[in-house]
N, C-alpha and C positions, 0 to 999 in steps of 0.2 A: 656680774652684771645685775643691775638693779632695775626692777620693773617699776614703772611709774604708776601703773594701775594693776591691781590684782585680778587674776582670773576668777570667774564665778566659782569654779570648783575649789579654788584655794579658800575663798570666803566661807564655803560650807564647812570646812574643817576647823575654822576658828570659832572659839567660844563667843556667843553674842555679847557677853559683858566685855570681853577683850576687844572685840570689834568696836563696840561703842566707846570704850576708853581710848581707842586709836582715832577717834574723831569721825567714825562712820555714823551716819544717821540711819536708824533701822526702823522700817515700817513693819509692824506685826499686825496682820489681819487685812492686808490690802490685796490679797490674791484674787479676789473677785474682779478687781479692775483689770488685772492681766488676763484672766479668763475671758472676760467680755471682749477685750481687744483681740485676743487670738481668734475667738469665734467670729468677730466682725471681719477680720482679715481672711477668714476661711483657711487657717493654717492648722496643721496637725501638731501634736506635741513633738513628734519626731522632727518636723520641719523647723520648728522654733528652736529645739535643742541643737540641731545641726548648725543653725545660724549663730547660736550663742557659743557653740563648742562644748556643750554639756549633753548629758543623756536626757531623753524624753522624761524619765522619771524625776529628774531634777526640776524640770519645768513644772511638772505636776505637783511637786512638793511646794513650790512657790505659790501655785494657784490654789492649793488646798490649805494654805497658811501653815504648813508644817515647818517652813523655813522662813525666817524674817527676811525681808528685802532690804538690802543696803541701798544707799543713794546711788552707788556705782551700778548695782544690778538694775535699778530702775532706769538709769541712763542707757544701759545696754539693751534692755527690753524696748526702750523708745526707738533706738536705732533699728532694731529688727522690725518693729511694727510701723516704722516710718511716721512717728508722731513726735511732737515737741517734747523734749525731756522735762522742761519746767512744768508744762501743762500736765504731764503724766505724774510728776511728783506731787503737784497740787491735788490731782485726782486721788492719788494714794493717801495723801494726808487727810483729805476730806473723808475718805472711807474709814480711816483709822480713828479719827476724832469726830465722833457723832456730833452733829450740830455745828461743826466748824464752817460749813458752806454758808450757813445763814448768820454767822457771827460777823461783827465788824472786822475782825482780823481776816476772816475768810473772804469777805468782800474786797478788802484791801489787797490781799495776795492775788486774787483773781484779776483785779484791775492792773496790778503790776505785771503779771504774766501776760495778760492780753495786750498791754501797751508794748511790752518787749517783742511780742510776736508781730504786732502791727508795724513796728519800726525796723524789724529785721529785713535785710535785703532779700529779694526773691532768690530761691534756690535754683 
């Protein structure tokens, strides 16, 4: 049986260079974005870990930037925190690339994400 999406715990076992070679986009240094979201939602590490199917220590490693975030991991965190995955990826990218938010590319990406959110059907 082939899984279409890897589990978070499987991703932790893979070497970051191998993961990147397999087409995964990795965010290194975006843990602060996840920490802020968790605190905003008033969730414990254990609650987030349970929702993701991983240990609380795994969530903590992401938040402390000990483990790079893959694009899939970001989308899973977005589900748990009930936020838009594209917006969360943009926030992570902005955190990882200093100055991106104020760059022409950053402004363009923000407009695209905002336009997609505005045109999305209500949930």
